[in-house]
Each structure stands twice: as C-alpha cells, then as structure tokens.
C-alpha positions in Angstrom: -19.9 -22.9 -21.8 -17.9 -19.2 -20.8 -16.6 -20.2 -17.7 -14.2 -23.0 -19.2 -12.7 -19.6 -21.1 -9.6 -18.9 -19.0 -8.1 -16.5 -21.9 -9.7 -12.6 -20.1 -9.8 -14.5 -16.9 -6.3 -15.9 -16.5 -4.4 -12.9 -17.5 -6.1 -10.6 -14.6 -5.5 -12.6 -12.3 -1.6 -12.8 -13.7 -1.8 -8.9 -13.5 -3.2 -9.0 -10.5 -0.3 -10.9 -8.4 2.0 -9.2 -10.6 1.0 -5.3 -9.4 0.3 -6.9 -6.1 3.8 -8.8 -5.6 5.6 -6.2 -7.3 4.5 -3.2 -5.4 2.6 -3.5 -2.2 4.3 -7.0 -1.3 8.1 -4.7 -0.4 5.5 -1.9 0.5 3.9 -3.9 3.6 7.7 -6.3 4.2 9.1 -2.9 4.9 7.2 -1.9 7.8 8.3 -0.6 11.1 6.0 -0.7 13.8 6.0 2.0 15.6 6.7 0.4 19.4 8.8 -2.7 18.6 8.4 -4.6 22.0 11.8 -5.5 21.4 13.2 -2.6 22.7 11.7 -2.9 26.0 14.1 -3.8 28.5 13.2 -6.3 30.6 14.7 -5.9 34.0 12.5 -3.0 33.8 9.2 -4.0 34.5 8.1 -4.2 38.7 5.7 -7.1 39.0 4.3 -8.0 42.1 2.2 -10.4 43.0 -1.6 -10.0 43.0 -3.9 -10.0 45.9 -6.6 -11.9 45.0 -9.5 -11.3 47.6 -11.1 -14.4 48.0 -7.8 -17.0 48.6 
C-alpha cells in the first residue's frame, strides 16, 4: 500500500511547514493595519441617543 509509506510525503510536509514558519509567518506578524482603532480619541466621538419612531 503506497499510502502507508510516509517517505516522500513527510519530507514534503516538513519542508512546506519550514517555508511557512521561516518566510510567511514573519511577514504576517510584522503587518500593521493602516487604520489602527486604538489611535482614536474616545472622547472625540459625540453620539446622540436614537429616537425610535415607534416608542
């Protein structure tokens, strides 16, 4: 049964995970969102209560 032979498939999986961990993961971790919501001043938003027409 060739499905039980992990010889080529294990190395392909290990190599692809090494590429993911070495190349793609650092690029994702250093990504900065262009509009960071923590930069907004919470006191600058002026919200008014909503008058519901059926109440």
